[in-house]
C-alpha positions in Angstrom: 38.1 -45.3 78.5 38.8 -45.4 75.2 41.9 -47.2 73.3 44.2 -43.8 73.6 43.8 -44.2 77.5 44.9 -48.2 77.5 48.2 -47.5 75.4 48.7 -44.7 77.6 48.2 -47.0 80.7 50.4 -49.7 79.4 53.0 -47.1 78.9 52.8 -46.2 82.6 52.7 -49.3 84.1 54.1 -52.1 81.2 51.5 -54.6 82.1 49.5 -55.6 79.4 46.3 -57.1 81.4 45.9 -54.0 83.3 44.1 -52.1 80.1 42.6 -55.4 79.5 41.0 -55.3 82.8 39.6 -52.2 83.1 38.3 -51.8 79.6 36.5 -55.4 80.4 35.3 -54.0 84.0 34.3 -51.1 82.1 32.6 -52.5 79.0 30.0 -49.7 78.5 32.4 -47.1 78.3 34.1 -48.5 75.9 31.3 -50.1 73.8 30.4 -46.3 73.1 33.7 -46.2 70.7 33.3 -49.7 68.9 32.3 -48.4 65.2 35.5 -46.3 65.2 37.7 -48.9 66.6 36.6 -52.2 64.9 40.4 -53.2 63.7 42.0 -52.5 67.1 42.0 -55.9 69.0 41.2 -54.4 72.3 37.7 -53.2 71.4 36.5 -56.9 71.2 37.0 -57.5 74.9 35.9 -53.9 75.6 32.7 -54.5 73.8 31.9 -58.2 74.7 28.2 -57.0 76.2 27.1 -55.6 72.4 27.6 -59.4 71.0 24.8 -60.8 73.7 22.3 -57.8 73.6 19.7 -56.0 71.5 21.3 -53.9 68.9 19.5 -50.3 69.9 21.1 -48.9 72.7 21.9 -45.1 73.8 24.8 -43.8 75.2 24.6 -40.0 76.9 28.3 -38.8 77.2 29.0 -36.3 80.5 30.5 -33.5 77.4 27.4 -32.0 76.3 25.7 -29.2 77.2 22.9 -30.8 79.5 24.8 -33.2 80.8 27.6 -30.6 82.1 24.5 -28.2 83.3 22.1 -30.7 85.0 21.7 -30.5 88.5 20.4 -34.4 89.1 21.1 -37.8 86.9 18.0 -38.1 86.6 18.1 -34.9 83.9 20.8 -36.3 82.1 18.2 -38.7 80.6 16.0 -36.0 79.1 18.0 -36.6 75.9 16.8 -40.1 75.5 13.5 -40.2 73.5 11.4 -43.3 75.4 12.4 -42.4 78.9 10.1 -40.2 80.4 11.2 -39.0 84.3 8.2 -39.3 86.8 8.1 -36.8 89.8 8.5 -32.5 90.1 12.0 -32.1 89.5 13.6 -33.1 93.0 16.2 -35.8 92.9 13.3 -38.0 95.6 10.8 -38.7 93.1 12.6 -38.7 89.9 11.6 -42.4 88.6 12.5 -43.4 85.6 9.9 -45.0 83.1 10.8 -46.9 80.0 9.0 -49.3 77.4 5.7 -48.9 79.0 7.3 -50.2 82.6 7.9 -47.9 85.4 11.2 -47.9 87.8 10.2 -51.3 89.3 10.3 -53.0 85.9 13.8 -50.5 84.7 17.2 -51.9 85.8 19.4 -49.2 87.5 22.8 -50.2 87.1 26.2 -47.9 88.8 29.4 -49.5 87.4 28.0 -53.1 86.8 26.2 -52.9 90.4 22.4 -53.2 90.5 20.5 -50.3 92.5 17.4 -52.2 94.2 15.8 -48.9 95.5 12.3 -50.3 97.2 10.8 -47.0 97.6 8.6 -46.5 94.7 5.5 -47.1 96.8 6.4 -44.5 98.3 7.0 -42.3 95.2 10.7 -41.6 96.8 13.1 -43.5 94.1 15.2 -41.9 91.8 18.9 -42.2 91.0 21.1 -40.8 93.9 24.0 -40.1 92.0 25.5 -36.6 92.0 26.1 -36.1 87.6 29.9 -34.5 88.1 30.7 -38.4 88.8 28.9 -39.7 85.8 31.4 -40.4 83.1 28.5 -41.8 80.7 25.2 -43.2 80.3 24.7 -46.5 78.5 21.0 -47.1 78.1 19.6 -50.7 77.0 16.2 -50.5 75.5 14.3 -53.7 75.8 14.3 -56.2 78.2 16.9 -57.8 79.3 16.8 -60.4 82.1 19.0 -63.0 80.8 22.0 -60.7 81.2 21.3 -58.1 83.6 19.0 -60.3 86.2 15.1 -59.8 87.4 13.5 -56.2 87.2 15.2 -55.7 83.5 11.4 -55.7 81.7 11.3 -52.3 79.5 15.0 -52.0 80.1 18.6 -51.1 81.5 19.9 -47.9 82.5 23.6 -48.3 83.4 25.9 -45.1 85.1 29.6 -45.3 84.6 31.6 -42.7 87.0 34.5 -41.6 86.7 38.5 -43.5 86.8 41.5 -41.8 87.0 42.1 -41.7 83.7 39.2 -38.9 83.1 40.8 -37.0 85.2 44.9 -37.0 84.9 46.4 -35.7 81.7 48.8 -37.6 79.6 52.5 -38.3 81.0 51.3 -37.0 84.7 50.7 -38.9 87.8 48.9 -36.6 90.0 46.0 -33.8 88.4 43.0 -32.1 89.5 40.0 -30.6 88.3 37.7 -27.9 89.8 34.1 -27.4 89.0 31.0 -25.3 89.6 27.6 -24.8 88.3 24.5 -22.2 88.5 20.7 -22.6 87.4 18.3 -19.9 87.8 14.9 -21.5 88.2 15.9 -23.0 91.1 18.5 -21.3 92.6 20.7 -24.1 91.9 24.4 -23.4 92.9 26.9 -26.3 93.1 30.8 -26.3 93.1 33.2 -29.5 94.0 36.6 -30.9 92.9 38.3 -34.4 92.3 42.2 -35.4 93.2 43.5 -38.2 90.7 46.9 -39.8 91.2 48.7 -43.0 89.8 51.9 -44.9 90.8 53.4 -48.4 89.6 51.0 -50.5 91.5 47.8 -48.2 92.0 45.6 -45.2 90.9 43.3 -43.5 92.3 40.6 -40.4 92.7 38.9 -38.9 95.5 35.8 -36.3 95.2 33.9 -34.1 97.3 30.8 -31.8 95.8 28.1 -29.7 97.2 25.1 -28.7 95.6 22.1 -26.2 97.2 18.6 -25.9 95.6 16.0 -23.8 96.7 12.3 -23.6 95.2 11.6 -24.6 91.2 10.1 -21.8 89.2 7.5 -23.7 87.3 6.3 -22.7 83.3 3.2 -21.6 84.8 4.5 -19.5 86.9 4.3 -21.4 90.4 7.0 -21.7 92.8 7.1 -25.2 94.0 8.4 -25.0 97.8 11.9 -26.9 97.9 14.9 -26.7 99.9 17.8 -29.0 99.1 21.2 -29.3 100.6 23.2 -32.3 99.0 26.8 -33.5 99.9 28.2 -36.1 98.2 31.5 -38.1 98.9 33.2 -40.3 96.5 36.5 -42.6 96.5 37.8 -45.2 94.0 41.0 -47.0 94.1 43.0 -49.4 91.6 45.3 -52.1 92.7 47.5 -53.9 90.2 49.3 -56.4 92.4 49.8 -58.7 89.2 49.8 -57.7 85.5 47.0 -59.8 85.0 44.7 -59.1 88.6 43.1 -55.7 89.0 41.5 -54.8 92.3 38.5 -51.8 92.2 37.9 -50.5 95.8 34.7 -47.9 95.4 33.2 -46.1 98.1 30.1 -43.3 97.6 28.1 -41.4 100.0 25.0 -39.0 98.9 22.9 -36.7 101.7 20.1 -34.7 100.7 18.6 -32.6 103.3 16.1 -29.8 103.3 12.4 -29.0 103.1 10.3 -30.5 100.5 7.0 -31.9 99.6 5.6 -34.8 101.1 3.8 -36.0 97.5 6.8 -35.7 95.0 5.1 -37.7 92.1 2.3 -35.2 91.5 1.5 -31.9 91.8 -1.9 -30.6 90.2 -2.4 -34.0 88.0 -5.1 -36.0 89.3 -6.7 -33.4 91.6 -3.4 -33.5 93.6 -2.8 -30.1 94.4 -1.4 -29.7 97.8 1.0 -31.4 99.8 2.3 -31.3 103.3 5.4 -29.8 103.8 8.3 -32.1 105.3 12.2 -31.8 106.4 13.5 -35.2 104.8 16.7 -36.4 104.7 18.3 -38.9 102.3 21.1 -40.9 102.6 22.5 -43.2 99.8 25.9 -45.4 101.0 27.5 -47.7 98.9 30.2 -49.7 99.0 31.7 -52.4 96.2 34.8 -54.3 95.8 35.3 -55.9 91.9 38.3 -58.4 91.2 39.4 -58.9 87.6 41.1 -61.9 87.2 42.7 -62.8 82.8 45.8 -65.1 83.0 47.1 -64.2 79.5 48.3 -68.5 79.8 44.6 -69.5 79.9 42.0 -67.9 77.3 39.5 -69.9 79.2 39.6 -67.6 82.1 38.4 -63.9 82.3 36.9 -63.6 85.5 35.0 -60.5 87.3 33.7 -60.8 90.7 31.8 -57.8 92.2 31.0 -57.6 96.0 28.7 -54.8 97.4 27.0 -53.4 100.1 24.1 -50.6 99.9 22.1 -48.8 102.5 19.3 -46.8 101.8 17.6 -44.6 104.2 14.9 -41.9 104.3 13.8 -40.1 107.7 11.3 -37.3 107.6 9.4 -35.2 109.6 6.5 -32.8 109.5 6.2 -29.2 108.9 2.3 -29.0 108.1 -0.9 -30.8 108.3 -3.1 -29.7 105.4 -5.9 -31.9 106.6 -6.2 -29.6 109.9 -9.3 -27.1 109.7 -8.9 -23.6 110.7 -10.3 -24.0 113.9 -8.2 -27.0 115.1 -5.0 -24.6 114.1 -6.8 -22.2 116.6 -6.7 -25.0 119.2 -3.2 -25.3 118.6 -3.9 -29.3 117.6 -0.7 -30.2 116.3 -2.0 -33.3 113.8 0.5 -34.9 111.6 3.0 -31.9 112.5 6.1 -32.9 114.3 5.4 -36.9 113.2 8.8 -38.5 112.4 8.9 -41.2 110.0 12.3 -43.5 109.2 12.8 -46.1 106.5 15.8 -48.0 105.7 16.4 -50.4 103.2 19.9 -52.5 103.1 21.3 -54.5 100.1 24.5 -56.9 100.1 25.6 -59.3 97.5 28.2 -60.5 94.8 28.4 -61.3 91.4 30.5 -63.4 89.7 31.1 -63.6 85.6 33.7 -65.5 83.4 33.5 -64.5 80.1 35.2 -66.8 77.1 36.1 -66.1 73.5 37.8 -69.2 71.9 38.1 -70.0 68.1 37.5 -73.7 68.3 37.8 -74.2 64.5 39.3 -71.5 61.9 35.8 -70.6 60.7 33.8 -70.7 63.8 34.0 -68.0 66.6 32.6 -68.6 69.9 31.8 -66.3 73.1 30.7 -67.5 76.0 29.2 -65.8 79.7 28.6 -67.7 82.5 27.8 -66.2 85.6 26.2 -66.3 89.1 24.8 -63.9 91.5 22.7 -63.6 94.7 21.5 -60.9 97.4 19.7 -59.9 100.0 17.3 -56.7 100.6 15.9 -56.0 103.9 13.4 -53.3 104.9 12.8 -51.5 108.5 11.0 -48.8 109.4 9.4 -47.2 112.6 5.5 -47.2 113.4 4.8 -43.8 111.8 6.5 -45.0 108.6 3.9 -45.9 105.8 4.3 -48.2 102.9 7.7 -49.5 103.9 6.6 -52.9 105.6 9.9 -55.2 107.9 10.4 -57.8 105.2 13.0 -59.3 103.3 14.1 -60.9 100.0 16.7 -63.6 99.0 17.5 -63.5 95.1 20.0 -66.1 93.6 20.5 -66.5 89.8 22.9 -68.4 87.3 23.5 -67.6 83.6 24.5 -68.9 80.4 25.0 -66.6 77.4 26.9 -67.6 74.0 27.4 -66.0 70.5 28.0 -68.4 67.7 29.7 -66.7 64.2 31.4 -67.9 61.6 33.4 -65.5 58.6 32.0 -67.9 56.0 28.4 -66.7 57.0 27.2 -63.2 57.4 25.1 -64.5 60.3 25.7 -64.8 64.2 23.6 -66.7 66.6 23.0 -65.6 70.3 21.4 -67.6 72.7 21.1 -67.6 76.7 19.2 -68.6 79.6 19.3 -67.7 83.4 17.7 -69.6 86.3 16.2 -67.0 88.7 15.3 -67.9 92.8 13.5 -65.5 94.7 12.2 -65.8 98.5 10.2 -63.0 100.5 9.7 -62.9 104.2 7.7 -60.7 106.4 8.7 -60.1 109.7 5.8 -58.1 111.3 1.9 -59.4 112.2 -0.4 -57.9 110.2 -2.7 -55.0 111.2 -5.3 -56.0 113.5 -7.6 -53.4 111.6 -7.3 -55.1 108.3 -7.4 -58.7 110.4 -10.6 -58.1 111.7 -12.7 -56.0 109.9 -11.1 -56.2 106.2 -10.5 -59.9 105.8 -12.1 -62.0 108.4 -10.3 -64.9 108.4 -9.4 -67.8 111.1 -5.6 -67.9 110.1 -3.8 -64.6 109.7 -0.8 -66.3 108.7 -2.2 -66.7 105.6 -1.3 -63.3 104.9 1.9 -63.6 106.0 2.9 -66.6 103.8 6.3 -66.2 102.6 6.3 -66.0 99.0 9.1 -67.9 96.7 9.9 -68.4 93.3 11.7 -70.9 90.7 12.0 -70.1 86.8 14.2 -69.3 83.6 14.4 -66.3 81.4 15.9 -66.8 78.1 16.6 -65.1 74.7 17.4 -66.1 71.3 18.9 -63.4 68.6 19.4 -63.8 64.6 22.0 -60.7 63.5 22.5 -60.7 59.7 25.5 -58.2 58.6 24.4 -58.1 54.8 27.0 -55.6 53.9 29.9 -53.3 55.8 26.8 -50.6 56.4 24.1 -52.7 56.7 23.4 -54.6 60.1 19.4 -56.3 60.4 18.5 -58.7 63.5 15.7 -59.9 65.1 15.3 -61.7 68.5 12.6 -63.1 71.1 13.2 -62.9 74.8 11.8 -63.5 77.9 12.1 -61.1 81.3 11.0 -61.8 84.7 10.1 -59.0 87.7 10.0 -60.3 91.9 7.0 -58.6 93.4 8.3 -55.8 95.8 8.1 -56.0 99.4 5.6 -53.2 99.5 3.4 -54.9 96.9 3.5 -58.0 99.1 3.3 -57.1 102.5 2.0 -53.3 102.8 -0.5 -53.3 105.4 -0.7 -49.1 106.0 -3.5 -46.5 106.3 -3.9 -45.3 102.4 -6.1 -42.4 103.8 -8.7 -41.4 106.2 -11.7 -39.2 105.9 -13.7 -38.8 108.7 -15.6 -42.1 109.6 -14.1 -43.5 105.9 -10.7 -45.0 106.0 -8.5 -47.0 103.5 -6.0 -49.5 103.9 -3.2 -51.3 101.5 -4.3 -55.2 101.9 -1.1 -57.3 101.8 -1.1 -60.3 99.0 2.0 -62.4 99.6 0.2 -64.9 96.8 1.1 -62.4 93.4 3.2 -63.9 90.8 5.9 -62.2 89.5 5.3 -60.5 86.2 6.9 -62.2 83.0 6.9 -60.8 79.4 8.0 -62.4 75.9 9.0 -59.9 73.7 9.9 -59.8 69.7 12.0 -57.2 68.4 13.0 -56.7 64.9 16.0 -53.6 64.5 18.5 -52.6 61.9 21.4 -50.4 61.8 23.1 -48.3 58.6 26.5 -47.2 59.3 28.1 -45.1 56.5 31.7 -43.3 56.4 32.7 -40.8 54.8 29.1 -40.4 53.0 29.7 -36.6 52.0 33.2 -35.3 52.6 36.1 -37.5 54.1 35.7 -36.6 57.5 31.7 -37.2 57.9 29.6 -40.1 59.6 26.2 -41.2 59.5 24.7 -43.9 61.5 20.5 -44.8 61.8 19.1 -47.2 63.7 15.4 -48.4 64.1 14.0 -51.0 66.6 10.2 -52.4 66.3 9.2 -54.0 69.7 5.9 -56.2 70.5 6.0 -56.8 74.1 2.9 -59.3 75.8 3.1 -59.1 79.9 1.5 -61.8 82.0 0.7 -61.2 85.5 1.4 -57.3 85.0 1.1 -55.9 88.6 -1.3 -53.5 89.6 -3.7 -52.2 92.5 -7.6 -52.4 92.7 -10.2 -52.2 95.2 -10.3 -55.5 98.0 -13.6 -56.8 97.4 -14.3 -57.9 100.7 -16.6 -55.9 103.6 -17.6 -52.4 103.2 -13.8 -51.4 104.6 -12.5 -53.7 102.2 -14.4 -52.1 99.1 -12.4 -48.5 99.7 -9.4 -50.6 100.4 -6.6 -51.1 97.8 -4.8 -54.7 97.2 -2.2 -55.3 94.4 -3.3 -58.0 92.1 -2.0 -59.6 88.6 -3.4 -58.5 85.6 -3.5 -61.5 83.1 -2.4 -59.7 79.9 -1.1 -56.3 79.4 0.5 -55.5 75.3 2.9 -53.0 74.6 4.3 -52.0 71.5 6.1 -49.2 70.0 8.8 -47.8 67.5 12.7 -46.3 68.2 14.6 -44.7 65.4 17.6 -42.5 66.2 19.8 -40.7 63.5 23.4 -39.3 64.6 25.4 -37.5 61.7 28.6 -36.3 62.7 31.4 -33.9 61.1 34.2 -31.8 61.7 32.2 -28.8 61.3 28.9 -30.2 62.6 27.1 -32.5 64.7 23.5 -33.5 64.9 20.9 -36.0 65.6 17.4 -37.2 66.0 16.0 -39.9 68.3 12.0 -40.9 68.2 10.1 -43.1 70.6 6.8 -44.1 70.4 5.0 -46.5 72.9 1.6 -47.9 73.5 0.3 -49.7 76.3 -3.2 -51.1 77.2 -4.7 -54.2 78.8 -5.8 -56.3 76.5 -9.5 -57.2 78.8 -10.8 -53.8 78.3 -7.7 -51.5 77.0 -7.1 -49.9 79.7 -3.7 -47.6 79.9 -1.2 -49.1 82.4 1.7 -46.8 82.7 2.0 -43.0 82.3 3.7 -42.8 79.0 3.8 -40.1 76.0 2.3 -41.5 72.7 5.0 -40.2 70.8 8.5 -38.3 71.7 11.1 -36.8 69.1 14.2 -34.9 70.4 16.6 -33.4 68.5 19.8 -31.8 68.8 22.5 -29.8 66.6 26.1 -28.8 67.5 28.1 -26.5 65.2 31.8 -25.2 66.5 32.2 -21.1 65.6 35.0 -21.2 63.0 38.4 -20.2 64.2 37.4 -19.6 67.7 37.0 -22.0 71.0 33.1 -21.7 71.1 30.2 -23.6 69.6 26.6 -22.8 69.5 24.1 -25.9 70.0 20.4 -26.2 70.1 18.1 -28.9 71.3 14.4 -29.8 71.1 11.9 -32.0 72.3 8.3 -32.7 71.3 5.9 -34.8 72.4 2.3 -35.4 71.3 -0.7 -35.0 74.2 -1.2 -37.8 76.6 -3.7 -40.6 75.5 -4.5 -41.9 79.0 -7.7 -44.9 79.3 -9.6 -46.6 81.6 -12.0 -49.5 81.9 -12.8 -49.1 85.7 -16.8 -48.8 86.4 -16.4 -49.7 90.2 -17.2 -47.9 92.9 -16.1 -44.2 92.9 -14.5 -42.5 95.9 -17.2 -39.3 97.1 -15.0 -36.2 95.7 -14.6 -38.2 92.2 -18.4 -38.7 91.4 -19.0 -38.0 88.1 -15.4 -38.3 87.2 -13.6 -41.0 84.7 -11.2 -42.7 87.3 -8.4 -45.4 87.4 -8.6 -48.4 89.6 -6.3 -45.9 91.9 -9.3 -43.4 92.5 -6.6 -41.3 90.1 -8.9 -38.8 87.9 -7.9 -39.3 83.7 -6.9 -36.3 83.0 -5.1 -35.5 79.1 -2.5 -33.0 79.0 -1.4 -31.1 75.6 1.6 -32.0 73.7 4.4 -29.7 74.3 7.5 -28.4 72.4 10.7 -27.4 74.3 13.7 -25.4 72.8 17.3 -25.2 74.4 20.2 -23.2 73.3 23.3 -23.4 74.5 27.0 -21.9 74.3 30.2 -23.7 74.7 33.7 -23.3 75.3 36.8 -24.8 75.4 39.7 -23.2 75.3 42.8 -24.2 72.3 45.8 -22.6 74.1 44.6 -24.6 77.3 42.1 -27.7 76.6 41.5 -28.5 80.0 39.3 -25.1 80.7 35.5 -25.7 79.6 32.5 -23.2 80.0 28.7 -23.7 79.3 26.2 -21.3 79.2 22.7 -22.9 78.4 18.8 -21.6 78.2 16.7 -24.6 79.1 13.2 -24.0 77.9 13.7 -20.6 76.0 10.2 -19.3 75.3 9.3 -20.5 78.8 6.8 -22.8 77.3 4.0 -24.3 80.2 3.9 -28.0 79.4 3.2 -30.9 82.0 4.3 -34.3 82.2 2.2 -37.4 82.0 1.4 -37.5 85.6 0.5 -33.8 85.2 3.1 -32.5 87.2 4.4 -28.7 85.8 7.6 -28.8 84.6 10.4 -26.0 84.9 10.3 -22.5 83.4 12.9 -20.7 81.4 16.1 -21.2 82.8 19.5 -19.8 82.7 22.0 -22.5 83.1 25.9 -22.1 83.5 29.1 -24.5 84.0 33.0 -24.1 84.6 35.5 -26.7 85.2 39.3 -26.5 85.0 41.9 -29.4 84.9 45.4 -29.5 85.4 
């Protein structure tokens, strides 16, 4: 919510604490407008997290042409250089990769609440949030475990949902918005609506959205089988019992059902061209209650409390079995056809955080954040489901972060520490086949060990503001990730080919991943550079990360059966380094930007690449209004270098991969060419009625054939349209 919205809120409710409360609860939204409102006292409150995080961040507004026409939340992140998406374009399987880490090492937040989806082993993960509900996305590049907790190794992606003031017109207590979108390459059609209202002591909104997606036309001419029916329900209610308290209740239901590929993260890459078709039903339910308390009489208390519950459920029934021979089909053998797999993960917990900004001396400013959180994650599945062990994890943490600055010197110092604790517990016996043939130990309980850990992460940052237009910083931080329940306790069948069987071997003795990152960066900001109405901002950062106990997989060196099976283990040292650069220029008649990232990852012992990232990515955009009309033209492009994956694996190679270079997971090393993809857009916003918006976009305009880092053919030429009306 911007400062104007805060002023209107004060006018309606005459509560000086309400604007402060909502601004605090939605800090990433307010932070996007910091540089435009440096003199406004409210920005100190709204931008508190920028004092304690590294400066390199990216903000994606929902008003951009790509965001307006996006069919998934993940698609909105394609504008950010340095973020790679896995998967085939379907919501399921679209995991986020960033700074050398996959989604297990990237923290996903929705309205400040962690989304711990433990399903990346099945490649069924993703962001199950409808694009129509997103107000903006704030991306924190780099490790941030001290503030955001375990899992924030490569970065943080914070989704901020709509609030009532996003819908309501000024001086109105009731409003609504209708919207619809269409795209040709996936036969995508969506429609929905939002109703918002406010009164003296409360405000709120209710939304419903429906989407349909069909087969996806790929740039190489193939059509990927797909059929999705998506329903979204969303409600958010604000209560203001006093002038210094705010309650926010949020409920969100996501339901995606239809026929899809079983294998969603690969299609053509690593020799994986075939996949079973399944009828998959994916549901996520989220409930949260947030309370903010900030008495004006006590500047030491500015307390925010979150209580939340999330349930993620996947059910899939096999419609085909590609392993059946023609003879077996003629004999009406079903194989896996009709098999039902169910997986359920539930998470519930709470987070409490107090922010204090004081001036203990005329020439000394101090801000402090003190917080604590705890949650429990439980996993359950039926006997047919693979890679989803019955287990649970308890996590708890407490942290302290402070920033010290003085007007006498152009320096500020930030330091913080977080204490982590987790305990992971399995509640199912290890598969007897693994016990008898692969492990051959006398005590099976060794594989059912309850894993626990206690440790800290720290960070320190020094910022030097040389001039009003130049800021430099250097920082050192450590980060932490607990092993997932699948990595520790998975005992499923990996594959079966004739008499040959491969299993996932449990390893509850995994050490948590940790890393150490040095980052150096700066920011140039100019106002009225070429004219009275323009602004230029340039940001750059270099990061150097040493990851310890990086979790990967390799063959289990036991019996013959063990040598064909895989087990999670810790790689001692992995090195990740790279550069981020961003440029943004705005003018009354022009908006343009560039974003560049180079990331390289390798294991120090043999220089093996440990993450599927593009070595270099450049994104660019230009948006130009057409004079004396309500239209504007836009262009955006993404330019990527060829992949450069390496592997030092020299162990046993599966029979079907003989003579080929493979990874430890028996994945064929393939290099994919670089690409240049261009999108063009035409946007309309009525001057007479500013609440009517429309966008026409031609994505991949030249139908360029290109591939993800995992060899998935990407979407071909796509005509996208969206329209919305608010009143």
